[in-house]
C-alpha positions as CSV (number, residue, x, y, z in Angstrom):
1,X,-66.8,18.5,55.2
2,X,-64.2,16.6,53.3
3,X,-63.8,12.8,53.7
4,X,-60.7,10.7,54.1
5,X,-60.5,8.1,51.3
6,X,-58.0,5.3,51.5
7,X,-57.0,3.7,48.2
8,X,-55.8,0.2,48.9
9,X,-53.2,-1.0,46.4
10,X,-50.5,-3.7,46.0
11,X,-47.4,-4.2,43.9
12,X,-49.3,-5.4,40.8
13,X,-51.3,-2.2,40.9
14,X,-48.2,0.0,40.9
15,X,-46.8,-1.9,38.0
16,X,-49.7,-1.1,35.8
17,X,-49.3,2.4,34.4
18,X,-52.8,2.7,32.9
19,X,-54.4,1.5,36.1
20,X,-52.3,3.9,38.2
21,X,-53.2,6.8,35.9
22,X,-56.8,6.0,36.5
23,X,-56.3,6.0,40.3
24,X,-54.4,9.3,40.1
25,X,-57.3,10.8,38.1
26,X,-59.8,9.6,40.8
27,X,-57.5,11.1,43.5
28,X,-57.4,14.4,41.6
29,X,-61.2,14.5,41.3
30,X,-61.5,13.7,45.0
31,X,-59.2,16.5,46.1
32,X,-61.0,18.9,43.8
33,X,-64.2,18.1,45.7
34,X,-62.5,18.7,49.1
35,X,-61.6,15.1,50.0
36,X,-58.3,13.6,51.0
37,X,-56.9,10.5,49.5
38,X,-54.1,8.2,50.8
39,X,-52.5,5.1,49.4
40,X,-52.7,2.1,51.7
41,X,-50.7,-1.1,51.5
42,X,-50.8,-4.4,53.3
43,X,-48.9,-3.1,56.4
44,X,-51.5,-0.3,56.6
45,X,-54.6,-2.5,56.9
46,X,-54.8,-1.7,60.6
47,X,-55.2,2.0,59.7
48,X,-58.4,1.4,57.7
49,X,-60.6,2.2,60.7
50,X,-59.3,5.8,60.6
51,X,-60.8,6.4,57.1
52,X,-64.3,7.3,55.9
53,X,-64.1,5.1,52.8
54,X,-61.8,2.5,51.2
55,X,-61.4,2.0,47.5
56,X,-59.7,-1.3,46.7
57,X,-57.6,-1.5,43.6
58,X,-55.9,-4.9,43.9
59,X,-56.6,-8.5,43.2
60,X,-59.6,-9.4,45.3
61,X,-59.4,-13.2,45.7
62,X,-60.8,-14.3,49.1
63,X,-57.4,-15.7,49.9
64,X,-55.6,-12.3,49.2
65,X,-55.0,-9.4,51.5
66,X,-57.5,-7.2,49.6
67,X,-60.3,-9.4,51.0
68,X,-58.9,-8.7,54.5
69,X,-59.0,-5.0,53.7
70,X,-62.6,-5.2,52.7
71,X,-63.7,-7.2,55.8
72,X,-61.7,-4.8,58.1
73,X,-63.5,-1.8,56.6
74,X,-66.9,-3.5,57.1
75,X,-66.1,-4.4,60.7
76,X,-65.4,-0.8,61.4
77,X,-68.4,0.6,59.5
78,X,-66.2,2.1,56.8
79,X,-67.8,2.3,53.3
80,X,-65.8,0.1,50.9
81,X,-65.5,-0.8,47.2
82,X,-65.3,-3.9,46.9
83,X,-67.5,-5.3,49.6
84,X,-66.6,-8.7,50.9
85,X,-69.9,-10.4,49.7
86,X,-69.3,-9.3,46.1
87,X,-65.7,-10.6,46.3
88,X,-66.9,-14.0,47.5
89,X,-69.6,-14.3,44.8
90,X,-67.6,-13.1,41.8
91,X,-64.6,-15.2,42.7
92,X,-66.8,-18.3,42.6
93,X,-68.2,-18.7,39.1
94,X,-70.6,-21.4,40.2
95,X,-72.1,-19.2,42.8
96,X,-72.2,-16.3,40.3
97,X,-74.0,-18.2,37.6
98,X,-76.5,-19.7,40.0
99,X,-77.4,-16.2,41.1
100,X,-77.8,-15.1,37.5
101,X,-80.0,-18.1,36.8
102,X,-82.2,-17.4,39.8
103,X,-82.6,-13.8,38.6
104,X,-83.5,-14.9,35.1
105,X,-80.4,-13.2,33.6
106,X,-79.5,-14.7,30.2
107,X,-76.1,-16.4,29.9
108,X,-74.7,-19.2,27.6
109,X,-75.8,-22.7,28.4
110,X,-73.6,-23.8,31.3
111,X,-72.8,-27.1,33.1
112,X,-71.0,-27.6,36.4
113,X,-68.8,-30.6,36.3
114,X,-67.8,-32.6,39.3
115,X,-64.7,-34.8,39.6
116,X,-66.7,-37.9,38.9
117,X,-67.9,-36.4,35.6
118,X,-64.4,-36.2,34.2
119,X,-64.3,-39.2,32.1
120,X,-64.5,-39.7,28.3
121,X,-68.1,-40.9,28.2
122,X,-69.4,-37.9,30.2
123,X,-67.1,-35.5,28.2
124,X,-68.5,-36.7,25.0
125,X,-72.0,-36.0,26.3
126,X,-71.0,-32.5,27.3
127,X,-69.6,-31.8,23.8
128,X,-72.8,-33.2,22.3
129,X,-75.0,-31.0,24.4
130,X,-73.0,-27.8,24.3
131,X,-71.4,-28.1,20.9
132,X,-67.9,-28.0,19.6
133,X,-65.9,-26.2,21.0
134,X,-66.8,-26.1,24.7
135,X,-65.3,-23.3,26.9
136,X,-63.9,-24.6,30.2
137,X,-63.4,-22.3,33.1
138,X,-61.9,-22.9,36.5
139,X,-64.5,-21.9,39.1
140,X,-62.1,-19.4,40.7
141,X,-60.2,-17.9,37.8
142,X,-60.1,-14.3,36.8
143,X,-58.7,-11.9,34.1
144,X,-59.3,-14.6,31.4
145,X,-56.9,-17.0,33.2
146,X,-57.8,-20.7,33.5
147,X,-60.2,-20.4,30.6
148,X,-59.7,-22.7,27.6
149,X,-61.5,-24.0,24.5
150,X,-61.6,-27.8,24.0
151,X,-62.8,-29.7,20.9
152,X,-62.8,-33.3,21.9
153,X,-63.4,-35.5,25.0
154,X,-59.7,-36.2,25.6
155,X,-58.8,-32.5,25.9
156,X,-61.9,-31.8,27.9
157,X,-61.0,-34.4,30.5
158,X,-57.3,-33.4,30.5
159,X,-58.1,-29.7,31.0
160,X,-60.9,-30.2,33.5
161,X,-58.7,-32.4,35.7
162,X,-56.2,-29.5,35.9
163,X,-58.9,-27.1,36.9
164,X,-60.6,-29.4,39.4
165,X,-57.5,-29.1,41.6
166,X,-58.5,-25.4,42.2
167,X,-62.0,-26.1,43.3
168,X,-64.7,-28.8,43.4
169,X,-66.4,-27.8,40.2
170,X,-65.4,-26.9,36.6
171,X,-67.6,-24.7,34.5
172,X,-68.4,-25.9,31.0
173,X,-70.1,-23.4,28.8
174,X,-71.4,-23.1,25.2
175,X,-69.0,-21.1,23.0
176,X,-70.3,-17.8,21.4
177,X,-68.0,-16.5,18.7
178,X,-67.6,-12.7,18.5
179,X,-65.1,-10.0,17.6
180,X,-65.4,-8.2,20.9
181,X,-66.9,-8.4,24.4
182,X,-69.1,-5.7,25.7
183,X,-68.2,-4.4,29.2
184,X,-70.7,-2.4,31.2
185,X,-69.4,-0.9,34.4
186,X,-72.2,-0.8,37.1
187,X,-72.1,1.1,40.4
188,X,-74.9,1.1,43.0
189,X,-77.3,-0.3,40.4
190,X,-76.6,2.4,37.8
191,X,-74.5,2.2,34.6
192,X,-71.1,3.8,35.0
193,X,-69.4,3.3,31.6
194,X,-69.6,1.1,28.5
195,X,-66.8,-0.1,26.3
196,X,-65.9,-2.9,23.9
197,X,-62.9,-5.1,24.5
198,X,-61.7,-6.3,21.1
199,X,-60.5,-9.9,20.7
200,X,-56.9,-9.9,19.1
201,X,-56.6,-11.4,15.7
202,X,-55.8,-15.1,15.7
203,X,-57.1,-15.4,19.3
204,X,-60.5,-16.1,20.7
205,X,-60.7,-14.2,24.0
206,X,-59.9,-10.7,25.1
207,X,-56.7,-11.6,27.0
208,X,-54.3,-14.5,26.4
209,X,-51.3,-15.3,28.5
210,X,-48.6,-17.1,26.4
211,X,-46.0,-19.4,28.0
212,X,-43.2,-17.1,26.6
213,X,-44.5,-14.2,28.7
214,X,-46.1,-12.3,25.8
215,X,-49.6,-11.4,26.9
216,X,-52.1,-10.5,24.2
217,X,-54.8,-7.9,24.8
218,X,-57.1,-6.3,22.3
219,X,-57.8,-2.5,22.1
220,X,-60.5,-1.0,24.2
221,X,-63.2,1.3,22.6
222,X,-65.3,3.5,24.8
223,X,-69.0,4.0,24.1
224,X,-71.1,6.7,25.7
225,X,-74.0,5.7,27.8
226,X,-76.3,7.7,25.5
227,X,-75.2,5.6,22.5
228,X,-75.4,2.2,24.2
229,X,-78.2,-0.1,23.5
230,X,-81.0,0.1,26.1
231,X,-81.2,-3.7,26.1
232,X,-77.4,-3.9,26.8
233,X,-77.8,-1.7,29.8
234,X,-80.9,-3.5,31.0
235,X,-79.3,-7.0,30.9
236,X,-76.1,-5.6,32.6
237,X,-78.2,-3.9,35.4
238,X,-80.1,-7.1,36.0
239,X,-76.8,-9.1,36.2
240,X,-75.3,-6.6,38.6
241,X,-78.4,-6.6,40.8
242,X,-78.2,-10.4,41.1
243,X,-74.8,-10.0,42.8
244,X,-75.2,-6.9,44.9
245,X,-75.1,-3.1,44.9
246,X,-71.4,-2.4,44.5
247,X,-69.0,-1.8,41.6
248,X,-69.0,-4.5,38.9
249,X,-67.8,-5.0,35.4
250,X,-70.5,-7.0,33.5
251,X,-69.1,-8.8,30.4
252,X,-71.6,-9.6,27.7
253,X,-71.7,-10.9,24.1
254,X,-74.1,-9.8,21.6
255,X,-76.4,-12.4,19.9
256,X,-78.4,-10.7,17.2
257,X,-80.2,-7.8,18.9
258,X,-79.9,-9.3,22.3
259,X,-77.2,-9.9,24.8
260,X,-76.0,-12.7,27.1
261,X,-73.8,-12.3,30.2
262,X,-70.5,-14.0,30.2
263,X,-69.4,-13.0,33.7
264,X,-69.9,-10.4,36.4
265,X,-66.6,-9.2,37.8
266,X,-65.9,-7.4,41.0
267,X,-63.0,-4.9,41.0
268,X,-63.3,-4.2,37.3
269,X,-60.5,-2.6,35.4
270,X,-60.7,1.2,35.2
271,X,-57.7,2.3,33.2
272,X,-57.1,5.9,32.1
273,X,-58.1,6.5,28.4
274,X,-59.9,3.1,28.2
275,X,-62.9,2.6,30.4
276,X,-63.1,6.4,31.2
277,X,-62.7,7.6,27.6
278,X,-66.4,8.1,27.0
279,X,-67.4,8.5,30.7
280,X,-66.2,11.9,31.9
281,X,-68.1,11.7,35.1
282,X,-66.9,8.2,36.0
283,X,-64.6,9.3,38.8
284,X,-67.1,11.8,40.2
285,X,-69.7,9.0,40.5
286,X,-67.2,6.7,42.3
287,X,-66.3,9.4,44.8
288,X,-69.9,10.3,45.4
289,X,-70.7,6.6,46.1
290,X,-67.8,6.4,48.5
291,X,-68.6,9.6,50.4
292,X,-72.4,9.2,50.5
């Protein structure tokens, strides 16, 4: 018997053609398997209890309506991607890295700075320990926002004081230079897709948001699971397991023949012709997870 799948979206989802095409692909696969899909918006949250599963494709900050959608689904026993626990953990980088550390997952050397640490003396010690440059991250940033490189104590203090307004910790991390980031999509503890996010020339991260409104992204290259390094998949699986059993995008950098985790993201990007380019069964697997 077919299931009713609600796809929760918001305006930013509708404005992203590649993301919408990915959602429409999933909807097509679902209907082919005998399921019904409906788009749900904020005013429709009260309808979630009428569905068998909810697939969230919107910003999942705990302060956003998507989190309310997740909790509403859980309260009514409706299967949901993303679950509220994963949202809370992934939107708090301090909690995320602590879970990775407890599970023994490798990631770059990282310090958590409190407000009293934000002085020139302590900043100099951070740079001496982590090297130049240091990557600073707001604890609750996403999509490469609120992530900056600093080279001296003055800039470290200035940037960290901006970020500390957003939470009570700032993440300081050792910089690892690379030409791309690996992304492994994980679902229910199993690899879903693999791709490389290239870093644009003259930039140092996969996405940069310029003051003039020109956002810079590198191209995405899909890699089949069969061709991916077994060690890459192993580290990604361990990272995902440290967070939960849902849908995650694990970002990693390659260091020699090994890999270190940069972040684990809930609600990972799934754009048509990007993440799905070498994963023809991606949408089938998501539907099977939702309707299990």
